[in-house]
C-alpha positions in Angstrom: 0.0 0.0 0.0 1.3 3.5 -0.9 2.4 5.7 1.9 0.3 8.9 2.1 2.2 12.1 1.9 2.0 14.4 4.9 1.8 18.2 4.7 5.2 18.4 6.3 6.7 16.1 3.7 5.1 18.1 0.9 6.5 21.3 2.4 10.0 19.7 2.4 9.7 18.9 -1.3 8.4 22.4 -2.1 11.2 24.1 -0.1 14.2 21.9 -0.8 13.7 20.2 -4.2 15.2 23.1 -6.1 18.4 22.9 -4.0 18.9 19.2 -3.3 19.0 16.1 -5.4 16.1 13.7 -5.7 18.4 11.0 -4.1 19.0 13.2 -1.1 15.4 14.1 -0.6 14.3 10.5 -1.0 16.8 9.4 1.7 15.7 12.2 4.1 12.0 11.5 3.5 12.3 7.7 3.5 10.7 7.6 0.1 11.7 6.2 -3.3 13.3 8.6 -5.9 10.3 7.9 -8.1 7.9 8.9 -5.4 9.8 12.2 -4.7 9.9 13.0 -8.5 6.2 12.3 -8.8 5.3 14.4 -5.8 7.5 17.3 -7.1 5.8 17.1 -10.4 2.3 17.2 -8.8 3.4 20.2 -6.7 4.8 21.9 -9.8 8.4 22.0 -8.3 11.5 21.5 -10.5 13.8 18.9 -9.0 17.5 18.2 -9.4 18.1 14.7 -10.8 21.1 12.5 -10.7 23.9 12.5 -8.1 24.9 16.1 -8.6 24.7 18.6 -5.8 23.8 22.1 -6.6 26.6 24.6 -6.0 25.9 27.3 -3.4 27.0 30.9 -3.9 29.5 30.5 -1.0 31.0 27.4 -2.7 31.4 29.2 -6.0 33.0 32.2 -4.3 35.4 29.8 -2.4 36.2 28.1 -5.6 37.0 31.3 -7.4 39.2 32.5 -4.5 41.3 29.4 -4.2 41.3 27.6 -7.5 44.3 29.3 -9.0 46.6 28.7 -6.0 45.8 25.3 -4.5 45.8 21.8 -5.9 42.5 20.6 -7.3 42.5 17.6 -4.9 42.7 19.9 -1.9 40.0 22.2 -3.1 37.8 19.2 -3.9 38.3 17.7 -0.4 37.5 21.1 1.2 34.3 21.3 -0.8 33.3 17.7 -0.3 33.2 17.2 -4.1 35.0 15.2 -6.7 38.0 16.6 -8.5 36.1 16.3 -11.8 33.2 18.3 -10.3 35.6 21.0 -9.2 37.3 21.2 -12.5 34.0 21.4 -14.4 32.6 24.1 -12.2 35.8 26.1 -12.3 35.8 25.9 -16.1 32.2 27.0 -16.1 33.0 30.0 -13.9 36.0 31.0 -16.0 38.4 30.3 -13.1 42.0 29.7 -14.3 44.9 27.9 -12.8 48.2 29.8 -12.4 50.6 29.1 -15.2 53.8 27.5 -14.0 56.7 28.4 -16.2 59.1 25.6 -17.2 62.7 26.1 -16.1 65.2 25.9 -19.0 
């Protein structure tokens, strides 16, 4: 038998679906991803699918501030993200790594 959605659960979907992944919301609400997607659609809320986590303004600012000077692995660890995610986001933000000149 399908679990009935409470008003509180619906409010969580309305408020957090635009900022968190379906996977994360499903885990928090103890629901399936399909159930969360379906409820979001009924409520007219756009959801983030897949395993990606939406970048916050603070994370983007931090990335811009440190990307040029610190190893990607350290930046990724500080942000709790993969090196690939950091590289892609930095590229999208136009952040550049410092050029290291080769010694002759």
